[in-house]
Structure formats: structure tokens, C-alpha cells
SERO-4910 file (N, C-alpha, C, O; in steps of 0.05 Angstrom, whole numbers):
BEGIN
 pado doro    nc1    nc2    nc3   cac1   cac2   cac3    cc1    cc2    cc3    oc1    oc2    oc3
  Met    A   1660   1572   3529   1636   1586   3522   1639   1598   3495   1659   1613   3490
  Ser    A   1620   1594   3477   1621   1606   3451   1606   1632   3452   1588   1636   3468
  Asp    A   1612   1650   3433   1599   1676   3431   1569   1673   3423   1553   1691   3428
  Ser    A   1562   1650   3411   1535   1646   3403   1517   1635   3425   1493   1633   3422
  Glu    A   1529   1627   3447   1513   1616   3469   1496   1638   3481   1505   1660   3485
  Pro    A   1470   1632   3486   1453   1653   3496   1461   1662   3524   1470   1646   3541
  Lys    A   1457   1688   3529   1464   1699   3555   1438   1701   3572   1416   1705   3561
  Val    A   1441   1697   3597   1418   1699   3616   1426   1718   3639   1450   1723   3643
  Pro    A   1406   1727   3654   1413   1744   3677   1432   1729   3696   1428   1706   3701
  Asn    A   1451   1744   3706   1471   1732   3724   1459   1726   3752   1452   1745   3766
  Pro    A   1456   1701   3759   1443   1695   3784   1460   1703   3809   1449   1710   3830
  Arg    A   1486   1702   3806   1503   1711   3828   1499   1741   3833   1497   1750   3857
  Lys    A   1497   1757   3812   1492   1785   3815   1465   1790   3828   1462   1807   3845
  Ala    A   1445   1775   3819   1418   1778   3831   1419   1771   3861   1406   1785   3877
  Asp    A   1434   1750   3868   1436   1743   3897   1450   1765   3913   1442   1771   3935
  Leu    A   1471   1776   3901   1485   1798   3915   1468   1822   3919   1468   1835   3940
  Val    A   1452   1829   3898   1434   1852   3900   1413   1847   3922   1406   1865   3937
  Lys    A   1402   1822   3924   1383   1815   3945   1397   1817   3972   1385   1828   3991
  Leu    A   1421   1806   3974   1435   1807   3999   1439   1836   4008   1436   1842   4032
  Arg    A   1446   1853   3990   1451   1881   3996   1426   1894   4006   1426   1909   4026
  Gly    A   1403   1889   3993   1378   1900   4002   1370   1890   4030   1361   1906   4046
  Asp    A   1373   1864   4034   1367   1853   4060   1385   1864   4082   1375   1871   4104
  Leu    A   1410   1866   4076   1429   1877   4096   1424   1906   4102   1426   1915   4125
  Ala    A   1418   1922   4081   1413   1950   4084   1390   1955   4104   1391   1975   4119
  Lys    A   1371   1937   4105   1348   1940   4124   1357   1935   4153   1344   1944   4171
  Glu    A   1379   1920   4156   1388   1912   4183   1413   1925   4193   1421   1921   4216
  Val    A   1425   1942   4177   1451   1955   4185   1449   1969   4212   1466   1966   4229
  Asp    A   1428   1985   4216   1426   2000   4241   1422   1981   4264   1433   1986   4286
  Thr    A   1407   1959   4261   1404   1940   4282   1431   1928   4290   1438   1926   4313
  Phe    A   1447   1920   4270   1473   1908   4275   1491   1929   4288   1505   1923   4307
  Arg    A   1491   1953   4277   1509   1974   4287   1504   1981   4316   1522   1987   4331
  Asn    A   1479   1979   4324   1471   1987   4351   1467   1963   4370   1455   1967   4391
  Ala    A   1475   1940   4362   1470   1916   4378   1480   1917   4406   1468   1907   4425
  Leu    A   1503   1930   4410   1515   1932   4437   1510   1959   4450   1519   1964   4473
  Lys    A   1496   1977   4437   1493   2004   4447   1478   2004   4474   1487   2016   4493
  Arg    A   1455   1991   4476   1439   1991   4500   1455   1978   4524   1456   1990   4545
  Pro    A   1466   1954   4520   1481   1942   4543   1504   1960   4551   1510   1962   4575
  Thr    A   1518   1973   4532   1540   1991   4539   1530   2015   4556   1542   2022   4576
  Glu    A   1507   2026   4548   1496   2049   4563   1486   2040   4590   1491   2054   4610
  Asp    A   1474   2016   4592   1464   2007   4617   1487   2002   4637   1485   2010   4660
  Ile    A   1507   1989   4629   1530   1983   4647   1545   2009   4654   1553   2013   4676
  Gly    A   1548   2027   4634   1562   2051   4639   1546   2072   4654   1557   2091   4665
  Gly    A   1520   2069   4655   1503   2089   4668   1497   2082   4696   1479   2095   4708
  Asp    A   1510   2063   4708   1506   2055   4736   1477   2046   4741   1467   2047   4763
  Lys    A   1463   2036   4720   1436   2026   4723   1436   1997   4732   1419   1989   4748
  Val    A   1454   1982   4721   1453   1953   4727   1477   1943   4742   1477   1921   4753
  Trp    A   1498   1959   4744   1523   1950   4757   1540   1974   4763   1542   1992   4746
  Val    A   1552   1974   4786   1569   1997   4793   1596   1986   4804   1598   1962   4811
  Gly    A   1616   2003   4805   1642   1995   4816   1663   1992   4795   1659   1998   4771
  Lys    A   1686   1984   4805   1710   1982   4788   1706   1962   4765   1713   1968   4742
  Asn    A   1695   1939   4771   1691   1919   4750   1670   1928   4729   1673   1923   4706
  Ala    A   1650   1942   4739   1630   1953   4721   1642   1973   4701   1636   1973   4677
  Arg    A   1660   1990   4712   1673   2009   4694   1691   1995   4674   1692   2003   4651
  Ala    A   1705   1974   4683   1722   1959   4664   1705   1946   4642   1712   1947   4619
  Trp    A   1683   1934   4650   1665   1922   4630   1654   1943   4611   1651   1938   4587
  His    A   1647   1966   4622   1636   1987   4606   1657   1996   4584   1650   1999   4561
  Arg    A   1682   1999   4593   1703   2007   4573   1706   1985   4552   1708   1991   4528
  Glu    A   1705   1960   4561   1707   1938   4542   1684   1938   4522   1688   1935   4498
  Leu    A   1660   1942   4532   1637   1942   4514   1637   1966   4496   1629   1964   4472
  Glu    A   1646   1989   4506   1649   2013   4488   1667   2007   4465   1660   2014   4442
  Gly    A   1690   1995   4470   1708   1988   4449   1696   1968   4429   1699   1971   4405
  Arg    A   1683   1948   4440   1670   1928   4422   1647   1940   4406   1644   1933   4383
  Asn    A   1632   1958   4419   1610   1971   4404   1621   1988   4381   1610   1988   4359
  Arg    A   1643   2002   4387   1656   2018   4366   1666   2001   4343   1662   2007   4319
  Lys    A   1680   1979   4350   1690   1960   4330   1668   1948   4313   1670   1945   4289
  Leu    A   1646   1940   4327   1624   1928   4313   1613   1948   4293   1607   1941   4270
  Gly    A   1609   1973   4301   1599   1994   4282   1618   1997   4259   1609   2000   4236
  Asp    A   1644   1998   4264   1663   2001   4242   1661   1978   4222   1662   1982   4198
  Gln    A   1659   1953   4233   1657   1930   4215   1631   1930   4199   1631   1924   4175
  Val    A   1609   1937   4212   1583   1938   4198   1584   1958   4176   1573   1954   4154
  Asp    A   1597   1981   4181   1598   2002   4161   1614   1994   4136   1612   2006   4115
  Lys    A   1630   1973   4139   1646   1963   4116   1630   1943   4099   1638   1938   4076
  Leu    A   1609   1932   4109   1595   1911   4095   1582   1919   4069   1587   1907   4048
  Leu    A   1567   1941   4069   1553   1949   4044   1573   1957   4022   1568   1949   3999
  Pro    A   1594   1971   4028   1614   1977   4007   1627   1952   3995   1632   1951   3971
  Val    A   1631   1932   4011   1643   1907   4001   1623   1893   3982   1630   1884   3961
  Ile    A   1598   1893   3990   1577   1881   3973   1574   1897   3948   1570   1886   3926
  Asp    A   1574   1924   3950   1571   1941   3927   1594   1936   3907   1589   1935   3882
  Ala    A   1618   1932   3917   1641   1926   3899   1637   1899   3885   1643   1897   3861
  Ala    A   1628   1880   3900   1623   1853   3888   1602   1855   3866   1604   1842   3845
  Ile    A   1581   1871   3871   1560   1874   3851   1571   1887   3826   1565   1879   3803
  Arg    A   1587   1908   3829   1599   1922   3806   1617   1903   3790   1619   1907   3765
  Asn    A   1629   1884   3803   1648   1866   3789   1634   1843   3775   1647   1828   3760
  Glu    A   1609   1840   3779   1594   1819   3766   1581   1829   3740   1570   1851   3739
  Pro    A   1583   1813   3719   1570   1821   3694   1540   1818   3697   1530   1802   3713
  Asp    A   1525   1834   3681   1495   1832   3682   1486   1805   3671   1466   1794   3681
  Lys    A   1499   1795   3651   1491   1770   3638   1514   1751   3637   1537   1758   3635
  Val    A   1507   1725   3639   1527   1704   3637   1515   1682   3619   1491   1683   3612
  Ser    A   1532   1663   3611   1521   1642   3594   1502   1624   3611   1504   1624   3636
  Ala    A   1485   1611   3598   1466   1593   3612   1482   1571   3627   1474   1564   3649
  Ala    A   1504   1562   3616   1520   1542   3629   1532   1553   3656   1532   1540   3676
  Glu    A   1542   1578   3655   1552   1591   3679   1531   1594   3700   1536   1590   3724
  Ala    A   1507   1601   3692   1485   1605   3711   1478   1578   3723   1473   1576   3747
  Arg    A   1477   1556   3707   1471   1530   3718   1493   1521   3738   1486   1510   3759
  Met    A   1518   1526   3731   1540   1519   3750   1537   1534   3776   1542   1523   3798
  Tyr    A   1529   1559   3775   1526   1575   3799   1504   1563   3816   1507   1559   3841
  His    A   1481   1556   3804   1459   1545   3819   1465   1518   3831   1454   1510   3851
  His    A   1484   1503   3819   1492   1477   3829   1516   1479   3847   1526   1458   3856
  Gly    A   1525   1503   3852   1548   1506   3871   1574   1497   3860   1592   1490   3876
  Val    A   1578   1497   3834   1603   1489   3822   1622   1512   3820   1644   1509   3810
***
């Protein structure tokens, strides 16, 4: 790439920014995906007994882990956005669009 080559907006950065916006709208949904089933099983509404308690503990752990993982997504995307330049060469943008 020569310094005289025109720069264009970085399409990868634009895609990451869009991904971040889309994900930010869904974070609570993902974080709480197992909350209701966990409460239902643990609340003796749908199942009772020793096996129900074991499943409840299992779901509680999975619900907690899911929340922890979801909470890591936006910071990872934010870091990726920060590491991308605002502008790239037209050739780099074309390569990105063609999956090279």
C-alpha cells in the first residue's frame, strides 16, 4: 500500500460497530435466558423432589455462567473496535468485502 492510495472508511470497523449495537439491544435477553426456567424448577411450580433440586442447582450454575459470559461480550467487541483504524486503503476494504 502506498501513502498516496486513497483511504476509505474501514468496513470491518463499521461491521463491528453494528454488531455491538445489535448485541447491546439483546444482552439482557441473553443474560436472562435461563432465569425463568431456573425459577420455575426451583420454586416447586413445575417439579418437586430430589431430582428437581439437583436440576435447579445445575440450572442456577448455568444461568450464572451464561450471565458471566454475556457480560464479557461487549468489552471484547469494544476492544476490537478500538484496535481498528477508522480508515483503510480501498484495496484493504475490497479484500475485507471479498473475505480475503
